[in-house]
C-alpha positions in Angstrom: -148.4 18.4 -32.1 -148.8 21.2 -34.5 -151.2 21.5 -37.4 -151.1 23.4 -40.6 -153.3 24.5 -43.5 -152.4 21.8 -46.0 -155.0 19.2 -46.7 -152.8 16.3 -47.5 -154.7 13.1 -46.8 -153.9 11.8 -50.3 -151.7 8.7 -49.9 -150.3 9.2 -53.4 -148.8 12.5 -52.5 -145.0 12.0 -52.3 -141.9 14.0 -52.7 -141.0 13.5 -56.4 -138.4 16.1 -57.0 -135.5 15.9 -54.5 -133.9 19.2 -55.8 -137.2 21.1 -55.6 -137.8 19.7 -52.1 -134.4 20.9 -50.9 -135.1 24.3 -52.4 -138.4 24.5 -50.4 -136.5 23.6 -47.2 -133.8 26.2 -48.1 -136.6 28.9 -48.3 -138.1 27.7 -45.0 -134.7 27.9 -43.3 -134.2 31.5 -44.6 -137.7 32.5 -43.3 -137.1 30.9 -39.9 -133.5 32.1 -39.5 -132.1 28.6 -39.7 -128.8 27.5 -41.4 -129.1 24.6 -43.9 -125.4 23.6 -44.1 -124.2 21.7 -47.1 -124.1 18.4 -45.2 -127.7 19.0 -43.9 -128.8 19.8 -47.5 -127.0 16.7 -48.8 -128.6 14.4 -46.2 -132.0 15.9 -46.9 -131.6 15.5 -50.6 -130.6 11.8 -50.2 -133.7 11.2 -48.0 -136.0 12.9 -50.6 -134.3 11.1 -53.5 -134.7 7.7 -51.8 -138.5 7.9 -52.0 -138.8 5.4 -49.1 -137.6 5.1 -45.6 -133.8 5.2 -45.3 -131.7 4.3 -42.3 -128.9 6.5 -40.9 -126.1 4.1 -41.8 -127.5 3.8 -45.4 -127.3 7.6 -45.5 -123.7 7.4 -44.3 -122.9 5.0 -47.1 -124.6 7.2 -49.7 -122.7 10.3 -48.5 -119.4 8.3 -48.7 -120.2 7.0 -52.2 -121.6 10.2 -53.7 -120.4 13.5 -54.9 -120.9 16.8 -53.2 -120.8 18.0 -49.6 -120.4 15.5 -46.9 -118.5 14.4 -43.9 -118.5 10.7 -43.7 -118.6 10.3 -39.9 -121.7 8.9 -38.2 -121.9 11.8 -35.7 -122.1 14.3 -38.6 -124.9 12.4 -40.2 -126.8 12.1 -36.9 -126.4 15.8 -36.2 -127.8 16.6 -39.7 -130.7 14.2 -39.0 -131.3 15.8 -35.6 -131.5 19.3 -37.2 -133.9 18.1 -40.0 -136.1 16.3 -37.5 -136.2 19.1 -35.0 -137.3 21.5 -37.7 -140.0 19.3 -39.3 -138.2 18.7 -42.6 -138.2 14.9 -42.1 -140.0 12.3 -40.0 -138.5 9.3 -38.2 -140.3 6.0 -38.4 -139.6 4.6 -35.0 -140.6 1.0 -35.7 -138.2 0.6 -38.6 -135.6 3.2 -37.4 -135.6 5.0 -40.7 -136.3 8.5 -42.0 -138.6 9.9 -44.7 -139.0 13.4 -46.2 -142.0 15.4 -44.8 -144.6 16.2 -47.4 -144.9 19.8 -46.0 -141.4 20.9 -45.0 -142.4 24.6 -45.1 -145.2 24.1 -42.5 -145.2 24.0 -38.7 -144.2 20.8 -36.9 -147.0 18.3 -37.1 -148.0 14.7 -36.3 -149.0 12.3 -39.0 -149.9 8.6 -39.2 -147.8 6.4 -41.5 -148.7 3.3 -43.4 -145.6 1.1 -43.7 -145.5 -1.9 -46.1 -143.7 -4.8 -44.5 -142.8 -6.2 -47.8 -141.5 -3.4 -50.1 -140.9 -1.0 -47.2 -142.6 2.0 -48.7 -144.1 4.4 -46.2 -147.1 6.7 -46.9 -147.5 9.9 -44.9 -151.2 9.8 -44.4 -151.8 13.2 -43.0 -155.2 13.0 -41.4 -156.0 15.7 -38.8 -159.0 13.7 -37.5 -156.8 10.8 -36.5 -154.3 13.0 -34.8 -157.0 15.0 -33.0 -158.8 11.8 -31.9 -155.7 10.4 -30.4 -154.9 13.7 -28.7 -158.5 14.0 -27.4 -158.5 10.4 -26.0 -155.2 10.9 -24.3 -156.4 14.1 -22.6 -159.6 12.5 -21.6 -157.5 10.0 -19.6 -155.6 12.8 -18.0 -152.5 12.3 -20.2 -150.8 15.3 -21.5 -149.4 14.3 -25.0 -146.3 16.0 -26.2 -145.7 14.0 -29.5 -147.5 11.4 -31.5 -146.1 8.6 -33.7 -148.7 6.3 -35.3 -147.3 3.7 -37.6 -149.6 1.1 -39.2 -147.8 -1.9 -40.6 -149.2 -4.2 -43.3 -149.1 -4.5 -47.1 -149.4 -1.7 -49.6 -152.0 -2.0 -52.4 -149.3 -3.3 -54.8 -148.0 -6.0 -52.5 -151.5 -7.0 -51.5 -152.5 -7.3 -55.2 -149.4 -9.5 -55.8 -150.6 -11.8 -53.0 -154.1 -11.9 -54.4 -152.9 -12.6 -58.0 -150.5 -15.3 -56.8 -153.0 -16.9 -54.5 -151.0 -16.3 -51.4 -153.1 -15.9 -48.3 -151.9 -13.8 -45.4 -153.4 -14.1 -41.9 
């Protein structure tokens, strides 16, 4: 569970420019001696462009339908995802089995909590070192040796909650 120097606890911080995002990852790969193949770059760009969690088979459909590099076999997509995950360029949201672009792809591997809207399916990378450190500390206090963290909080985003409030819908 690495940390880095970025102070990204702003839930409005998202990846807005997929091409610029891929360029940042290309530079990070060069610095780390990694190879960002055309299919890896394509999958990464599709995830960044989606702006919300995207499932592997949806990525496969996008690669098949789009232009540019891409092998349209599931193992190829999964190998690209494995590379991107292993190097901290994307995160996997376990509860919805989908992938999102990491806010800081040029930093060390890190753990972050995610806020996931159950209605619109947006996910917010809420990078909060205190939450991560607190979970780590509590685990170690119980004699547990943590190796990875995934914290996913489900609910309604501000927009969906506002829609409920304005329509009079009450959620328990």
